[in-house]
N, C-alpha and C positions, 0 to 999 in steps of 0.2 A: 726442480718444475715448482717444489712450493714456495720458493724465491720468486718465481716468475708471476705468479698469481696473487703473490701478494703484493710485488710491485704493481701490477695491473689493478688490482683493488685498490690501494693507494691514489693511483692516477682518477681513478673513477671516484674516490670520495673527494680528492683534493676539487674537482670540475664541477663535482656538484655542489659544492661547498659554494666556492665561487660564483656561479647560476643562483643558488640561492641567494645570497648578499647583493649581488648587484639587481635582481627582481624586487628582493625585499627596499635596496632604495632606492629605485625607481618608483615603486608603489607610493613610501610613505614621501619622496619630495612631489611627487603628485597630487597626494593627500593636503599636506600643509598648506603646500602654493593654493589649493582650488580654496582649501577653507577658509587661508587670508583671504582670497579675493571676493568670495561674499562677503564677510564681514565685511571690509575696509568697502567695498562696493556698495552693502548696503548704506552704511553710515550717510556716503556721500549722497546716495540717492532721497534718503531722509533730510537730507540740510539741504540740499534743493542746488548741489554746487555740479551732480552728473544726473542726468539722464538716463532714463531705462535704457532708451538706445544707442545710448552712449557704454552705458554697462555691457552690453550685449553685445555691440561690436569690441570692446575693451577683453571680453573674455574669447571671444572668434579667435581673434589675436594671438591670445595665449594658449590659446588649443594650437597654433600653428607651431608656436616656440614652442613647446613641450614633446610634438610628436619626434622631432631627430632626439633628443633623450631618449627616445624608448628606441630608436633605430639604433643607435649607441649602444645599448644593453644589448641586445641583438645579434650585435655585430662583436660586441666583447663576447657575448657567451660561445659563438661561433667560431673566434680566436680560441678560446677554453680548449676549446673541441679537436681545433687545428695542428695547438701545442702538443694536446697527449697522442694524436695518432704519428707526427709530426716524428716525436722520440723513438715511437714502436717503429714507423720505419728507419731511422736511421740503425736501430739496432739489428734490422735485418740487413741493411748495406751493408754494415760493417763485421758480418758473417762472412770467411771465406768459401770460396765458392768447392763444393767437391772436388772437382777436376784439376785444382790446383793444389789438392794436397802435395807437398815435396818427398811424401813418404811414399804414395805411389805412383810405383814406378814398373810395379811387374806388367807385364800386359799376356792377357789369357783368352786370344784370340778364337780358339776353341776349347771347349769344358766336358769331360766324360761323367763328373755329376758326382764323384767322390766328396763326400760333406763329414769333416771329422770336428768335432767340438773336444775343445781337450782342456777340462776344467777352467769352464768360465766362472768367473765371478761378474756383475756388471750391479751398477746400479747409475738411478737419474739425478742421484744429488747427496752426498758425501754421507755415508752413514748410517743410509737405507737401501742394504743390497735388495735389487730386486731376482739376480740371479746366483746359486752362491752353489759351487763345483759342478757342473754342468759338463756332465762328460757322454757321448754317444756318437757315435758312425754311421750315416747311411751310405750305402752303395750302391753306385750305377743302375740307375735305373728300379730301384725299390721304392718303397711308399713306407712312409713312417708317417704316422698321426699321432698326434699329439692331444692329450685328452686332460681335465682336470677342472678344477673350479673358478670361476672367475678369479681374476688378479692373481692367478697361480704363478705366471708366467710367460704363455703359451707366443702369447703375440712379441713379447722381448725377443724370446727364442726367433723370430721368424725375422724379425725387426735386425737380428742382427747377420741373417741370412742373406739379407736383401743389402746387405753394406749399410741400413740407416745410422746404426751407434757400430762402436768399438768396444771390445770388453776392459774392465780395465783391468784383470788380469784374468792367465789364461790365454789360448789360442782359439779363431775357430779359420779352417782349414779348406779350401776347397781343390781337389786335385793334388795332396801335398802341397799348397802355397798359402800364405797367409795373406789371409783376406784383408785384413787393414793394407798391406800392402802392394794390392792388385789397383791398379789401372778402373775405374768405375766404368770408362767409356768403353772400354772391353769385355766388362763382366756383364752390366747391366740387360746389354743385349741379349744375354742367354738367359733371363730371366724372367716366365710369366708369373703373375698372378692374375689371382681370379677370387673378387671379395663377395663378400655376404654384402652388400651395399655397393651396387651395380653404377659407375659414376659413367653416364652416356654424353657426346656433346651435340647439340642445339643444331647440328645436322640431316645427313641422310642416312639410312641404315648400312648403305656401301660405305659411307665415309666414317664412321664410326668402325665398322670391321677391318677397313684401313688400315686405320691411326697406328695399330702396330708395326704396318709394315707400306707405308707410303708406295712406295715401289713396285709390288703386286701387281702379276698381270688380273685381267677380268674373269681367267679363269681359274685363276688361285682364290679368290676372294669366292664366286661360287662352289665353289669344292670346299672351302671354309662354312660357307651358310648351310651347306645342306648336311655335311658331318654333324654338326654344330645344332642340327632341324631349324635356323633361320628361314630355311626356305617356305616348312608347312603355314608360317604365318606372312612372310612377305609377298608373297605370289598370289595373297587374296588381297592386296592393299590393290588400288589404281594404278599408283605411281611406280609398285612392288619396288625395287632394292633401290631407289629414287623418293623414298617416301620418307619426310621430316618426320624425325621421333621427338621434337620439342626439348625444353631445357631439361638436362639431366634427363631423358627419355620418356616427360609423363605423357607423353602417347601412347605408351608400349604400357603392356601388364607386366608384373614381377618374373612372371619366368620368361617373358619375350625377350624384355632384359637383362636378363640372366644368361638366355642363349646367346645374344648381342655378345655379351661381356667371353662369353666362353669361344664362339667363333673368332673372334678376336686375338683371344689366348693362343688359338691352329691357327691361325695364317703365321702370325710370332716366329713357332715352328719353338721354345724356348728347348735348353736341356737342365735347369730346374722350373720346376713348377709347383704351388703355393697356391692352396685351396683354401681357403678359410671362410666356413661356413656358406658352403657354394651355392647348397641346396636349403638350408635349412628353412627360409621364409617362401620357400612354392608350396604348391598343395602338390599330393601325391600323385597327381596326373601330373602335369607339367615337371615333376621331377623325375618320373618314369620317361619322358622323354628328352631329359637331358642327358641321362643315366650314359646314354648311349655314347652323345657326344663329349664325354669328360672319361670311359672309358679308355676311347680313343688318343686324346690330348695325355693321360697320363700313360701309354705303351711307350718303352727302353727311352724313359726320363726318371731323373729322380725328384721323386712327390713327397710335400709335407705337406699334409692336413691336417687343419685345426679342426674339430667335431665337438660338439654338444649330442648331437644325433650317433650315440654310437653303435647304432645298426649300419651307421652308413660307412663305417669303418671294419667289419669284421675282416676284409680280406687283405689287410694291411699287414707288409712281411714284418715290421713292427712299431706296437705301442707301446709308446711311454706316459708315463701317468706323471703329471708336473703338479704339485702340490708346493706352495708356500716358498716356492722358487727353486726348487729341489727334483731330481728324478726319484719320484716314491716307488715306483715299478715299471717294469720293462719286459715287453715280450709278444708274441701273440697270442691272438683274441684267444684260443684255446689255454693258453699256457694261465694267464690272468686270469680268465674267467674259474679255471680250475683250481685255482691257486685261495680264492677265499678272500682276497685282500681289497684296497678300497676299489680298485676298476670291478670286480665282482659286487660291490657293493654300489657304484655308480650304474652299471648296468640293472640291476633288478630292478631301482628301486626309479629307472627311466623305465624299464618295461611295464613294472607295475602302474604307472601311472599313465603312460600311452592306451591300457588295455582298459582302465577307470576311467579314461578321461570323457567319459561320457555318464557316468552312471550316477545316480542322484546319491547324497547321503545314505549309508546304510544298505543299499541297495546291493552290493555284491556281498555286502557279508555274511560267514558260515553260524549257523548256530548249532554249539554242540549240545 
């Protein structure tokens, strides 16, 4: 990643330098030509060789001559930006398509949901390991929660489960099959993701729900809306489920967008479910409304939950505390809370912060 950002920065600097040189050259040229015209024109007028009207006419024609020079500078600026964009486009076009990977030959038309990490190590760039010796097992129908500080490696683990990346060493297995050899067109349709930042398309509520299953019937769409509590706000709109939500769902509130996202996942009926801070951006009332939909969605599915709000994962079958790319602790909420380790410290700190969120400085202090 550092190499990519370095190249991007170099391209930007080269473009900015080229634009600055061209702009400076055109301005300098205009200044020199203008000063020269004024000087020699004044001499010609005073000597009687040129009339004032002739000088004005000459200056006007000169302006028409110089204008294309500035247009050429503008075109040069656009060409510089276009070349930089073209290089990035070529990089994207040279990337191999995921579904054409010759190593992915194993089909998985139906999965039970057993996920195993076997001594997985992963790095985005050589020499900087993000995951170090990750090993765990998530049984079918279980809920695995990933907690830890930002940058500890939680999202990278999820990326490996989604087959966005391949481990450098070790294996990620689903139902005993190496995920790096599984055909993605048979695996990805059985994967459901509900993110913290929900992306909705500029279409109707019905179209956004049906995006995960375009051939769904009207009854299936309405049932998903009912479970996700989408019907509670959609029925109040004049056009109901044909209401346009706007680009990225700007016409809906955060809680409403999240419920549409959950409804989309319910309709997809995935075997593996990933919840990435699915309720962290919601107020208490909105969170309470969609918890029912989340509980229904998690039933019978292997679920992975990334959560900073630890109170939402107390019922998880296993909790993995990820720190600096390794699993520091694992167990249920009761086990980890009673061990007085890293999880207990995170939980107590968060509970204390929530309880004292609205207290003034020193207001809750106890004086002995």
